[in-house]
C-alpha positions as CSV (number, residue, x, y, z in Angstrom):
1,M,-78.1,-224.8,170.8
2,K,-75.9,-223.2,168.7
3,E,-76.0,-220.0,170.2
4,R,-76.1,-221.3,173.7
5,L,-72.7,-223.4,173.0
6,L,-70.6,-219.9,171.9
7,L,-72.0,-217.3,175.0
8,F,-71.0,-220.2,176.9
9,T,-67.4,-220.5,175.9
10,I,-67.4,-216.7,175.5
11,V,-68.3,-216.2,179.4
12,L,-66.0,-219.0,180.5
13,G,-62.7,-217.8,178.6
14,L,-63.9,-214.5,180.0
15,G,-64.0,-215.1,183.5
16,V,-61.6,-218.2,182.8
17,F,-58.7,-215.4,181.5
18,I,-60.0,-212.5,184.4
19,Y,-59.4,-215.2,187.6
20,I,-56.8,-216.4,186.0
21,F,-54.9,-213.5,184.7
22,Q,-55.8,-211.5,188.5
23,S,-52.6,-214.0,189.7
24,Y,-50.4,-212.0,188.0
25,F,-51.7,-208.9,186.2
26,N,-54.5,-206.2,187.2
27,T,-56.7,-206.6,184.9
28,V,-58.8,-203.8,185.2
29,W,-56.5,-202.3,183.0
30,G,-57.5,-204.9,180.6
31,L,-61.3,-203.5,181.3
32,A,-59.9,-199.4,181.3
33,F,-57.9,-199.9,178.1
34,L,-61.7,-201.5,177.0
35,I,-62.9,-198.1,177.3
36,V,-59.8,-195.9,176.1
37,A,-60.6,-197.7,172.6
38,M,-64.2,-197.1,172.8
39,A,-63.4,-193.5,173.6
40,L,-61.1,-192.9,170.9
41,Y,-63.4,-195.1,168.3
42,A,-66.4,-192.8,169.1
43,L,-63.7,-189.9,169.1
44,F,-63.0,-191.0,165.8
45,T,-67.2,-191.0,164.8
46,N,-67.8,-187.3,165.7
47,L,-64.6,-186.5,164.1
48,A,-65.5,-187.5,161.3
49,Y,-69.1,-186.9,161.2
50,K,-67.2,-183.2,161.5
51,I,-65.6,-183.5,158.3
52,K,-68.5,-184.3,156.7
53,S,-70.5,-182.1,157.8
54,R,-67.9,-179.9,156.4
55,Q,-67.7,-181.0,153.2
56,L,-71.5,-181.0,152.9
57,Q,-71.4,-176.4,153.2
58,K,-68.3,-176.5,151.0
59,Y,-70.3,-178.9,148.6
60,P,-73.6,-179.2,148.8
61,Q,-75.2,-183.2,148.0
62,I,-76.6,-183.3,144.6
63,I,-80.0,-184.5,144.5
64,N,-81.0,-186.6,141.6
65,E,-84.8,-185.0,141.0
66,N,-85.2,-187.9,138.2
67,Y,-84.7,-190.6,140.5
68,K,-88.1,-191.2,142.1
69,P,-89.0,-195.3,142.6
70,F,-91.8,-196.9,143.9
71,V,-92.2,-196.8,147.0
72,S,-94.6,-199.1,149.1
73,I,-95.6,-199.0,152.3
74,M,-96.4,-201.3,154.9
75,I,-98.2,-201.0,158.3
76,P,-98.4,-204.2,160.4
77,A,-101.1,-204.1,163.1
78,H,-102.4,-206.2,165.6
79,N,-105.4,-205.4,167.4
80,E,-104.4,-200.8,166.3
81,E,-108.3,-199.7,166.0
82,G,-107.0,-197.4,168.2
83,V,-104.6,-195.3,166.3
84,I,-104.2,-197.0,162.8
85,S,-106.7,-194.9,161.2
86,E,-104.9,-191.8,161.9
87,T,-101.3,-193.4,160.7
88,V,-103.1,-194.0,157.1
89,Q,-104.4,-190.6,156.9
90,N,-101.4,-189.1,159.0
91,I,-99.5,-191.1,156.1
92,L,-101.2,-190.2,153.1
93,Q,-100.5,-186.5,153.3
94,L,-96.9,-187.4,152.1
95,D,-95.8,-185.1,149.1
96,Y,-93.6,-187.6,147.0
97,E,-94.6,-189.8,144.5
98,P,-95.7,-192.5,143.6
99,F,-96.3,-195.2,146.5
100,E,-98.9,-196.5,147.9
101,I,-100.0,-198.2,151.1
102,I,-100.2,-201.9,152.8
103,V,-102.2,-201.9,155.5
104,I,-101.9,-205.6,157.4
105,D,-104.0,-207.0,160.0
106,D,-101.8,-209.0,161.6
107,R,-104.8,-211.9,164.0
108,S,-106.3,-208.7,165.1
109,S,-108.7,-209.7,168.0
110,D,-110.5,-206.1,168.2
111,N,-111.8,-204.1,164.7
112,T,-108.3,-203.6,163.4
113,A,-109.2,-206.1,160.1
114,S,-112.4,-203.8,159.9
115,V,-110.9,-199.9,160.2
116,I,-108.2,-201.1,157.9
117,K,-110.6,-202.3,155.0
118,D,-112.6,-199.2,155.5
119,L,-109.1,-197.3,154.9
120,E,-108.6,-199.3,151.7
121,K,-112.3,-198.2,150.7
122,K,-112.0,-195.2,150.9
123,Y,-108.4,-194.3,149.9
124,D,-107.5,-195.5,146.1
125,K,-103.8,-195.4,147.9
126,V,-104.6,-198.5,150.3
127,M,-104.8,-201.6,150.1
128,A,-105.6,-203.8,153.0
129,F,-104.5,-207.2,154.0
130,I,-105.8,-210.1,156.2
131,R,-103.8,-212.3,157.9
132,P,-106.3,-215.4,159.0
133,K,-106.0,-216.2,162.6
134,D,-103.4,-219.5,162.5
135,A,-100.8,-217.5,160.5
136,F,-97.1,-217.7,161.4
137,P,-96.5,-215.6,164.1
138,G,-94.5,-212.0,164.4
139,K,-93.6,-208.7,162.8
140,S,-91.3,-210.7,159.9
141,A,-93.4,-213.4,158.7
142,V,-96.6,-210.3,158.4
143,L,-93.9,-208.7,156.1
144,N,-93.0,-211.5,154.0
145,D,-96.7,-212.5,153.5
146,A,-97.7,-209.4,152.2
147,L,-94.7,-209.1,150.6
148,P,-95.5,-210.7,147.0
149,Y,-98.2,-208.0,146.6
150,T,-96.1,-204.1,146.8
151,K,-95.5,-203.6,143.4
152,G,-92.6,-201.0,145.1
153,E,-89.0,-200.9,143.8
154,A,-88.6,-199.8,147.5
155,I,-90.6,-200.8,150.2
156,L,-90.6,-198.6,153.6
157,V,-92.2,-200.1,157.0
158,F,-93.8,-197.8,159.5
159,D,-95.1,-198.6,162.7
160,A,-99.1,-198.2,163.8
161,D,-98.3,-195.6,165.2
162,A,-96.0,-193.2,163.3
163,R,-96.5,-189.9,162.4
164,V,-94.1,-187.8,159.7
165,D,-94.6,-184.8,158.0
166,S,-95.3,-184.6,154.3
167,D,-90.8,-184.3,153.1
168,F,-90.7,-187.7,154.5
169,L,-90.0,-189.7,151.7
170,T,-88.8,-185.9,149.8
171,K,-85.5,-186.6,152.0
172,L,-85.3,-190.2,153.2
173,V,-85.4,-191.4,149.5
174,P,-82.2,-190.0,147.9
175,N,-80.1,-191.7,150.3
176,L,-81.4,-195.0,148.3
177,E,-79.9,-194.5,145.5
178,P,-76.4,-195.1,145.1
179,Q,-76.2,-198.7,144.0
180,D,-74.4,-200.4,146.8
181,V,-77.0,-198.8,149.2
182,G,-79.6,-201.4,150.7
183,A,-81.2,-199.5,153.3
184,V,-81.6,-196.1,154.6
185,Q,-82.6,-195.7,158.6
186,A,-84.7,-192.5,159.7
187,R,-84.3,-190.9,162.8
188,K,-87.1,-191.4,165.4
189,V,-88.7,-189.7,167.7
190,I,-90.7,-190.1,170.7
191,R,-93.7,-187.5,170.5
192,N,-95.0,-187.7,173.5
193,K,-92.0,-186.9,175.5
194,D,-93.1,-184.7,178.0
195,E,-95.6,-187.7,179.5
196,N,-93.2,-188.7,182.4
197,I,-90.1,-189.4,183.2
198,L,-89.9,-192.2,181.2
199,T,-90.9,-191.0,177.9
200,R,-88.7,-188.4,178.5
201,C,-85.7,-191.0,178.9
202,Q,-86.5,-193.0,176.4
203,N,-86.8,-189.6,173.7
204,N,-82.7,-188.9,174.9
205,E,-82.5,-192.9,174.4
206,M,-83.5,-192.1,170.9
207,T,-81.4,-189.1,170.2
208,M,-78.6,-191.0,171.9
209,D,-78.9,-193.6,169.0
210,T,-78.9,-190.5,166.8
211,H,-75.7,-189.6,167.9
212,F,-74.6,-192.6,167.5
213,Q,-75.6,-193.9,163.9
214,V,-74.7,-190.5,162.5
215,G,-71.1,-191.2,163.9
216,R,-71.6,-194.9,162.3
217,D,-72.7,-193.4,158.6
218,S,-70.1,-191.2,158.6
219,V,-67.4,-193.8,158.6
220,K,-69.6,-195.7,156.5
221,G,-70.2,-198.4,159.3
222,A,-72.4,-201.1,160.2
223,V,-75.6,-198.5,160.7
224,E,-78.8,-200.8,162.2
225,L,-82.8,-200.1,160.9
226,R,-84.9,-199.6,163.9
227,G,-87.8,-201.5,162.5
228,N,-89.8,-198.1,162.3
229,G,-88.8,-195.7,159.8
230,E,-87.0,-198.3,157.4
231,L,-86.2,-197.9,153.6
232,I,-85.2,-201.2,152.1
233,K,-83.7,-201.3,148.1
234,R,-86.3,-204.3,147.1
235,Q,-83.4,-206.0,145.0
236,A,-80.9,-206.1,148.1
237,L,-84.2,-207.6,150.0
238,E,-84.5,-210.2,148.1
239,D,-80.6,-210.9,147.6
240,I,-80.7,-212.0,151.9
241,G,-84.3,-213.4,151.1
242,G,-86.5,-211.2,152.9
243,W,-87.4,-211.0,156.8
244,N,-86.6,-214.0,159.4
245,N,-89.4,-215.9,160.2
246,Y,-87.4,-217.2,163.3
247,T,-85.9,-213.8,164.7
248,I,-87.7,-211.8,167.4
249,T,-86.0,-208.5,166.1
250,D,-86.9,-208.6,162.6
251,D,-84.9,-205.2,162.1
252,L,-81.8,-205.5,163.6
253,D,-81.8,-208.9,161.5
254,M,-81.8,-207.5,158.5
255,S,-79.3,-205.5,159.1
256,T,-76.9,-208.3,160.0
257,R,-77.4,-210.3,156.5
258,L,-77.6,-206.8,154.4
259,H,-74.3,-206.0,155.9
260,I,-72.7,-209.7,155.4
261,K,-74.0,-209.3,152.1
262,G,-71.4,-206.1,151.1
263,W,-74.8,-204.0,151.1
264,D,-74.4,-200.6,152.6
265,V,-77.0,-199.2,155.4
266,R,-77.0,-195.6,155.9
267,F,-78.7,-193.1,158.7
268,C,-81.2,-189.9,157.6
269,K,-81.5,-187.6,160.5
270,D,-82.8,-185.5,158.7
271,A,-86.7,-187.6,158.1
272,I,-87.6,-188.1,161.1
273,V,-90.6,-190.4,161.8
274,Y,-92.3,-189.8,165.6
275,E,-93.4,-192.8,167.7
276,E,-95.4,-193.6,170.9
277,G,-93.1,-194.1,173.8
278,I,-94.7,-196.0,176.8
279,I,-95.5,-194.8,179.8
280,Y,-95.0,-197.1,182.6
281,L,-92.2,-199.3,183.4
282,W,-93.2,-203.4,182.9
283,P,-93.9,-202.8,179.3
284,L,-91.2,-200.7,178.7
285,Y,-89.0,-203.9,180.5
286,R,-90.6,-206.1,178.4
287,Q,-89.3,-204.1,174.8
288,R,-86.0,-203.3,175.8
289,R,-85.4,-207.3,176.8
290,R,-87.3,-208.2,173.5
291,W,-84.6,-205.4,171.9
292,L,-81.7,-206.9,173.4
293,E,-82.4,-210.2,173.1
294,G,-82.9,-210.0,169.9
295,T,-79.2,-207.9,168.9
296,I,-77.3,-210.7,170.9
297,R,-79.0,-213.6,170.1
298,R,-78.4,-212.3,166.2
299,Y,-74.6,-212.3,166.7
300,L,-74.5,-215.2,167.9
301,E,-76.1,-217.0,164.7
302,Y,-74.3,-215.1,162.5
303,A,-71.1,-215.1,164.3
304,G,-69.3,-217.4,161.7
305,A,-71.5,-215.7,158.7
306,I,-69.7,-212.1,160.0
307,L,-66.3,-213.7,160.7
308,T,-65.7,-215.5,156.5
309,S,-68.0,-212.8,154.5
310,K,-66.1,-211.8,151.7
311,D,-68.6,-208.9,151.3
312,M,-68.1,-207.1,154.2
313,S,-66.2,-203.9,154.6
314,L,-63.4,-203.6,156.0
315,R,-64.7,-200.8,158.3
316,V,-68.4,-202.3,158.9
317,S,-66.2,-205.5,160.4
318,L,-64.4,-202.9,163.1
319,D,-67.5,-201.3,163.6
320,L,-69.6,-204.0,164.8
321,V,-66.1,-204.9,167.0
322,A,-66.6,-201.9,169.0
323,Y,-70.0,-202.3,169.0
324,V,-70.1,-205.8,170.5
325,S,-67.6,-204.7,173.0
326,Q,-70.9,-202.7,174.4
327,F,-72.1,-205.8,176.1
328,I,-68.3,-207.3,176.8
329,M,-67.6,-204.1,178.9
330,P,-70.4,-205.3,181.2
331,A,-69.9,-208.6,181.4
332,W,-66.2,-208.3,182.1
333,F,-67.3,-205.2,184.7
334,I,-69.8,-207.3,186.9
335,M,-67.0,-210.7,187.1
336,E,-64.7,-208.1,187.8
337,I,-66.4,-207.3,190.7
338,L,-67.6,-210.7,191.6
339,I,-64.0,-212.1,191.6
340,R,-62.1,-209.2,193.7
341,G,-64.7,-209.2,196.1
342,F,-64.8,-213.6,196.3
343,K,-60.6,-212.8,196.9
344,V,-60.8,-210.4,199.3
345,L,-63.6,-211.8,201.5
346,A,-61.4,-215.3,200.9
347,K,-58.3,-212.5,202.4
348,D,-56.3,-213.0,198.4
349,A,-56.2,-209.9,197.8
350,P,-56.3,-205.9,199.2
351,P,-59.8,-204.8,199.5
352,H,-58.5,-201.2,197.6
353,M,-57.9,-204.1,194.8
354,L,-61.7,-204.1,195.0
355,F,-62.2,-200.3,194.8
356,S,-59.7,-199.5,191.7
357,S,-63.7,-202.1,190.3
358,I,-65.8,-199.7,191.6
359,I,-64.0,-196.8,190.2
360,I,-63.8,-198.4,187.1
361,G,-67.3,-198.7,186.9
362,C,-67.6,-194.9,187.7
363,I,-65.7,-194.1,184.5
364,I,-67.8,-196.5,182.5
365,G,-71.0,-194.1,184.3
366,I,-69.4,-190.5,183.2
367,G,-69.1,-192.1,179.8
368,F,-72.8,-191.9,179.4
369,F,-73.9,-189.2,181.2
370,T,-71.3,-187.6,178.4
371,A,-72.5,-189.0,175.3
372,A,-76.2,-188.1,176.7
373,R,-75.1,-184.6,177.3
374,Y,-73.9,-183.9,174.2
375,S,-76.7,-185.8,172.3
376,L,-78.4,-183.6,173.5
377,R,-76.9,-180.5,173.3
378,R,-76.7,-181.7,169.6
379,Y,-79.6,-183.0,168.2
380,D,-82.2,-181.7,170.9
381,N,-81.1,-178.0,171.1
382,L,-81.4,-178.6,174.9
383,S,-79.6,-175.3,177.0
384,R,-76.7,-176.8,178.9
385,L,-78.9,-176.8,182.1
386,D,-81.4,-178.8,180.8
387,A,-79.0,-181.3,179.0
388,F,-77.2,-181.0,182.5
389,N,-80.3,-182.5,184.2
390,Q,-81.4,-185.3,182.2
391,A,-78.5,-186.7,180.6
392,F,-78.1,-187.5,184.7
393,E,-81.6,-188.8,185.2
394,T,-81.0,-190.9,181.9
395,S,-77.9,-192.2,182.6
396,I,-79.6,-194.2,186.1
397,Y,-82.5,-194.6,183.6
398,L,-80.4,-196.4,181.4
399,F,-78.1,-198.8,184.5
400,I,-81.8,-199.2,185.5
401,I,-83.1,-200.6,182.2
402,W,-80.1,-201.8,180.4
403,F,-77.7,-203.2,183.6
404,P,-80.2,-205.9,185.1
405,L,-81.5,-207.1,181.5
406,V,-78.1,-207.5,180.4
407,L,-77.5,-210.2,182.9
408,F,-80.9,-211.9,182.7
409,I,-80.7,-212.1,178.7
410,G,-77.6,-213.7,179.6
411,F,-78.9,-216.1,181.7
412,K,-82.4,-216.8,179.5
413,I,-79.8,-217.6,176.3
414,L,-77.6,-220.0,178.9
415,F,-80.5,-221.7,180.5
416,M,-83.8,-221.3,179.0
417,K,-85.5,-221.7,176.5
418,K,-86.1,-220.1,173.3
419,D,-89.0,-218.4,172.3
420,M,-91.5,-215.8,170.1
421,N,-92.4,-213.8,173.3
422,W,-93.0,-210.9,170.8
423,G,-93.7,-208.3,173.9
424,K,-96.1,-206.1,171.7
425,T,-95.9,-202.0,172.1
426,A,-99.3,-201.3,173.3
427,H,-100.0,-198.2,171.2
428,G,-103.0,-195.3,171.4
429,L,-102.3,-195.6,175.5
430,V,-101.5,-191.7,174.9
431,Q,-104.7,-190.8,174.1
432,R,-107.1,-193.6,176.4
433,E,-104.7,-191.8,179.2
434,H,-105.5,-188.1,178.1
435,A,-109.7,-189.2,177.4
436,I,-109.8,-190.6,181.0
437,Q,-108.2,-187.6,182.5
438,K,-110.7,-185.2,180.4
439,A,-114.1,-187.3,181.5
440,K,-112.5,-187.2,185.5
441,E,-112.0,-183.5,184.7
442,K,-116.0,-183.6,183.7
443,I,-117.0,-185.3,185.9
444,K,-115.1,-183.7,188.6
445,L,-117.0,-180.5,186.6
446,A,-120.3,-181.4,186.7
447,K,-119.8,-182.5,190.6
448,E,-119.5,-178.9,190.9
449,E,-122.1,-177.6,189.0
450,L,-124.6,-179.6,191.7
451,K,-123.5,-178.7,194.3
452,K,-123.7,-175.2,193.4
453,L,-127.8,-176.2,191.8
454,L,-128.2,-177.6,195.9
455,H,-126.9,-175.1,197.4
456,T,-128.6,-172.8,195.7
457,K,-131.9,-174.7,196.4
């Protein structure tokens, strides 16, 4: 109810502001000011990154070889029998010591529990944790239940489809050493990005996220955890009381609570975790719906704590404001279009006033296109032409995926009952698709051989 009232107040206040002030001022300039402010902040973070990079070239970071905390790797798994074994075997190849792996079966209805029990018997570093069928649902509850059985000074969380290089922890762990750092997030990359246009755009989306996270890290802003490949200091985890069982985005919720408590969250672009992209549109919508709803709800839930926190740094506070403006902007733009359209139809305003709002919308689109192209050039090393083409299709993808979801989630929070619908991401679809394709090819070859034999006879 608190979230609903706060969002209603924000939406109503913004609508009244736009409607009233349109009679006296051109509120498009207010939207334009917001866009310029966001652009300037993006330039600021980019400049900070370049300065930081040059400083590291002159004075390379000194790695403390003696900082080797015991790491407990936790892998929640719900109906993941098709991928969990390969994931565990991949993680066992890490060149870091010491670490342990806790694989958690979360009420699976397939053979996941049997698979991870076999892994426990086979490998000394692997422990199987089986949750009862009536356990509280959600990834946060899974991690909280298994946490007392871990021994690590640091907790590393992976998704069931994660893949990493052997030096992953060697690159990630040093970032956790400073006393004020509570967590570190690795860069995420879609490993099946060439499957279709959806997986390619998801990877480009992750590349854009890397760009923004690197910028936020450069100014020590509000870097966020992303669930897969997050390393958390046990002291920080205990300070905030573990994971929140009543959130649908455990990583984003934890990020905000860490910042409120004054913990710094860092981003390591050199440590990469590879995950499986979603190959179908509807499951992708379900996943992104959960992400966006969790993002908005945690700001509404912790708004008071954010405003009154004495531990949160000014840099983090300003960065949070810049980030939240991403959600204010589409709401403002939609209200601009609707109110101006109504006034034009009622002949209370000239048509060109509506066109100015549409022009602002095009500028917003150009901004996303520019960010996508820049990110693809810097982090994926694409050619100018490939970066241009993929940035264009990614901008369309972002508009189709995120824009309607902002409207839907706003409507849901205001008028629908809150639920814990996770919208679980199905893993292993790529392997199944490839297996089906190979089976079809074998059948085709068999038919051709049969035709040849019949023709010979």
